Every structure is written in structure tokens, then in C-alpha cells.
C-alpha positions in Angstrom: 134.5 122.3 -132.5 133.1 125.5 -130.9 134.2 127.0 -127.6 131.9 128.8 -125.3 133.4 132.2 -124.1 132.5 133.6 -120.9 133.4 137.3 -120.3 134.1 138.2 -116.7 133.3 141.8 -115.8 135.0 143.0 -112.6 132.5 145.9 -112.2 129.5 143.5 -112.5 127.1 143.9 -109.4 125.2 140.9 -107.9 121.6 141.6 -107.3 120.5 141.2 -103.7 117.1 140.7 -102.2 115.9 143.7 -100.3 116.4 142.4 -96.8 119.9 141.1 -97.0 121.4 144.3 -95.5 118.7 144.5 -92.8 119.8 144.3 -89.3 118.6 141.0 -87.7 117.8 140.6 -84.0 119.9 137.8 -82.7 118.1 135.2 -80.3 119.4 135.0 -76.8 120.4 131.7 -75.5 119.9 131.0 -71.9 123.4 130.0 -70.6 124.2 127.5 -67.9 125.5 130.2 -65.5 122.3 132.2 -65.8 120.3 129.1 -65.1 122.2 128.4 -62.0 121.8 132.0 -60.7 118.2 131.8 -61.2 118.0 128.3 -59.3 119.9 130.0 -56.4 117.4 132.9 -56.2 114.4 130.4 -56.2 116.1 128.5 -53.5 116.8 131.7 -51.4 113.1 132.8 -51.8 111.8 129.2 -50.8 113.9 129.3 -47.6 113.1 132.7 -46.6 109.2 131.7 -47.3 109.6 128.7 -45.1 111.6 130.6 -42.2 108.8 133.2 -42.3 105.9 130.6 -42.1 107.7 128.7 -39.4 108.4 131.8 -37.3 104.7 132.8 -37.7 103.5 129.4 -36.3 106.2 129.5 -33.4 104.8 133.0 -32.5 101.3 131.7 -32.5 102.2 128.9 -30.5 104.1 131.0 -27.9 101.1 133.3 -27.8 98.9 130.7 -26.5 97.8 131.3 -22.9 99.8 129.5 -20.3 101.4 129.6 -16.9 103.1 132.8 -15.8 106.2 133.2 -13.8 104.4 133.6 -10.7 100.8 132.3 -10.4 98.1 132.2 -7.5 95.5 129.4 -7.2 92.5 130.2 -5.0 90.8 127.0 -3.7 87.1 127.9 -2.9 85.8 124.1 -2.9 87.2 120.7 -2.4 87.3 117.7 -0.1 89.7 115.6 1.7 88.8 111.8 2.4 90.9 109.6 4.7 90.4 105.7 4.7 89.8 103.5 7.6 92.5 101.8 9.5 91.1 98.6 10.8 94.3 97.6 12.7 93.9 100.5 15.1 90.1 101.2 14.8 90.7 104.6 13.3 87.5 105.5 11.3 87.2 106.9 7.9 86.1 110.4 7.4 86.1 113.4 5.2 86.3 117.1 5.7 85.4 120.2 3.4 88.6 121.6 1.8 89.5 125.2 0.9 92.9 127.2 0.7 95.3 128.6 -1.7 98.6 128.0 -3.5 101.5 130.0 -4.9 103.6 128.7 -7.7 106.9 129.9 -9.2 107.5 128.7 -12.6 111.1 128.4 -13.9 109.8 128.0 -17.4 106.6 126.7 -19.1 107.1 123.0 -17.9 108.8 123.1 -14.5 108.0 124.9 -11.3 107.6 124.7 -7.7 104.4 125.4 -5.7 103.5 126.0 -1.8 100.2 125.0 -0.7 98.1 125.8 2.4 94.6 124.5 2.9 92.2 124.1 5.8 89.9 120.9 5.9 87.1 122.1 7.9 85.3 119.4 10.1 81.8 118.4 9.3 79.2 116.2 11.2 79.0 112.8 9.9 78.7 109.0 11.1 81.9 107.7 12.5 82.5 104.0 13.0 84.4 103.0 16.1 84.7 99.2 16.0 81.1 98.1 15.8 79.6 101.2 17.0 78.6 104.3 14.9 78.2 107.7 16.3 77.3 111.1 14.4 80.0 113.6 15.4 81.6 116.6 13.9 85.2 115.7 12.6 88.2 117.9 13.8 89.6 120.8 11.7 92.7 120.0 9.8 95.5 122.3 8.4 97.5 121.0 5.4 100.8 122.7 4.0 103.2 121.2 1.6 106.0 122.0 -0.9 105.7 120.5 -4.4 107.4 120.2 -7.7 104.9 120.7 -10.7 106.0 119.3 -14.1 103.6 120.4 -16.9 103.0 118.6 -20.2 105.2 119.9 -23.1 102.5 121.5 -25.3 101.4 124.9 -26.4 98.0 124.7 -25.6 95.7 126.7 -23.2 94.8 123.4 -21.7 97.8 122.0 -19.7 98.0 118.8 -17.8 100.4 118.3 -15.0 101.9 115.9 -12.6 103.0 117.1 -9.1 104.5 115.7 -5.6 106.0 117.0 -2.5 106.4 116.8 1.3 104.6 118.8 4.0 102.8 118.6 7.3 99.3 118.0 8.6 98.0 119.6 11.9 95.1 118.0 13.5 93.4 120.5 15.8 92.0 119.7 19.3 88.7 118.0 19.6 88.1 116.7 23.1 84.9 114.7 22.1 87.2 112.4 19.9 90.0 112.2 22.4 92.1 114.7 20.6 93.3 116.9 23.6 96.0 119.0 21.8 97.0 120.0 18.4 98.9 117.0 16.8 101.3 117.5 13.9 102.3 114.8 11.4 104.7 114.5 8.4 103.1 114.0 5.0 103.8 113.3 1.5 101.7 113.6 -1.6 101.6 112.7 -5.3 99.0 113.7 -7.9 98.2 115.7 -11.0 95.5 117.7 -12.5 94.5 119.8 -15.5 94.9 123.7 -15.9 93.0 125.9 -18.5 94.2 129.5 -19.1 92.5 132.3 -20.6 94.8 135.2 -20.5 95.8 136.2 -16.9 93.0 134.0 -15.5 92.4 130.3 -15.5 90.7 127.3 -13.7 92.2 124.3 -12.3 91.2 120.8 -11.2 93.5 118.7 -9.0 93.8 115.3 -7.4 96.3 114.2 -4.7 97.1 110.9 -3.0 98.2 111.9 0.6 100.2 109.7 3.0 100.4 110.7 6.8 103.3 109.3 8.9 102.0 107.6 12.1 103.3 108.4 15.6 103.2 106.3 18.8 101.7 109.1 20.9 99.1 110.0 18.4 95.3 110.0 19.6 93.4 106.9 19.0 91.1 108.8 16.4 93.9 109.5 14.0 97.6 108.8 13.4 98.6 105.6 15.4 98.9 103.9 12.1 100.0 105.5 8.7 96.9 107.0 7.3 96.1 107.4 3.6 93.9 110.0 2.0 92.5 111.4 -1.2 92.1 115.2 -1.8 90.3 117.0 -4.7 89.7 120.5 -5.5 88.7 123.1 -8.1 90.6 126.6 -8.0 90.8 129.8 -9.9 94.2 130.8 -11.3 95.6 134.3 -11.3 98.9 134.9 -13.3 100.3 137.7 -11.2 103.8 137.9 -13.0 103.7 137.0 -16.8 
């Protein structure tokens, strides 16, 4: 039986491929901690972006024209119409209305306003019982203090509601049995729409007016509670923004 002898040589060298000792670039693994940091940065950027967009939208809304701290309304044209009171034979009639108002706004939504207007008498047919006469109506002075509540929007078009109390002075008109100036307590409710363009604007307004009666009032007006309707158009000037 033959044995196969293997001779071990300590100095024998093992041949290596040419690139075995070449340095290799190690692949970088994205760790969980690094992913978390990246997520945080993205979240911060998103929040900042939303904040900038929201701020720009809010600035744009605040920049919309609207009521100033103090505004003046100039009323060049309007009318007031009082309905007939059959119980006391007080006729219906209408007058041409003009005047002005000053409003102080606490904020964009709530303010107070003082109004003064003159209702100028005009010739018209007045019915007393079964008789009709063409006569000029007496001049009237209206004055009131009102609370104004505007709609909660950020538009140049602003609807509002208003109401308050005041007085009505009916000037002397001997031909109608009014021998002296008569003053009555009044109340009003109504509303309207304002449109602003910078410091200027326009306004349309409607009021329902109630006039308290007096026992010693002339037969033409005021012995019974009178109700009227007042409408006007006005130009607005924001004197204090």
C-alpha cells in the first residue's frame, strides 16, 4: 500500500488576485436616527411654509378697504315717508331728505354713529278725511344716536344693521295748523350696505322710524304714534384710519 506524502513549506506564498489589497469604499447605511432628523426638518419646513402662506392671506384680508376709526357720511339725497293714521285723520306725506353723520368705530365690526338730517317740505296732495288739498309739507329736523354692527367679513363691501333713539322737530307751518315748532321722541332700526375704496366710499341706508305721540300735538302730525320709512344714499370719508 502506498502513502501519498505531502510536504508543507512554511515559506510558501499564496497567490492573490490583483485587487485583494485594494481599499474598498464602504456603503453608507441610512440609520433610523438620521431618518428621524430628516423628518423633523421636513416638518419644520412645512410648518414654516404654512405659516408664511397664512400670514400673507391674513395680511391681504386686513389690507381690504373698510371702515376707519372715524368716518363721515355726507347725505346729498334721500327721502322720508310717513304713513297715514286714520284714527286721527293725520295724512301720509313725504319729504326730501339730506344731512350727514359721524361714526366712531371701536373696531371693524362695532361702532356708534350720530346722525342729523333735514327733511325739506315739498308741495303734494294731502288728504284730510275725504278732502284732498295740494299743500307744502312742513320742514323736519331729525337727529339720533345709533349703534352700528357690521358684518364679520374682510371685504370692501360691508353690510350692517343699526338702531338707536333720537328726536324729531316739526317746524312751524300755520297753513297746516302747526303754530310752533314741535319736538317728538323717536326710535329707529334698519340697515344698509357700505362700499369702500381707500379713504372714500358710498353707502345705501334704510330706516324704519317710530315717532312717539303727544296729547298736545297739532292735528296734522303727532297726536297718534306715527311710523315712517327713511332711505338715503351717502358718500363716506374715512377721516381717521
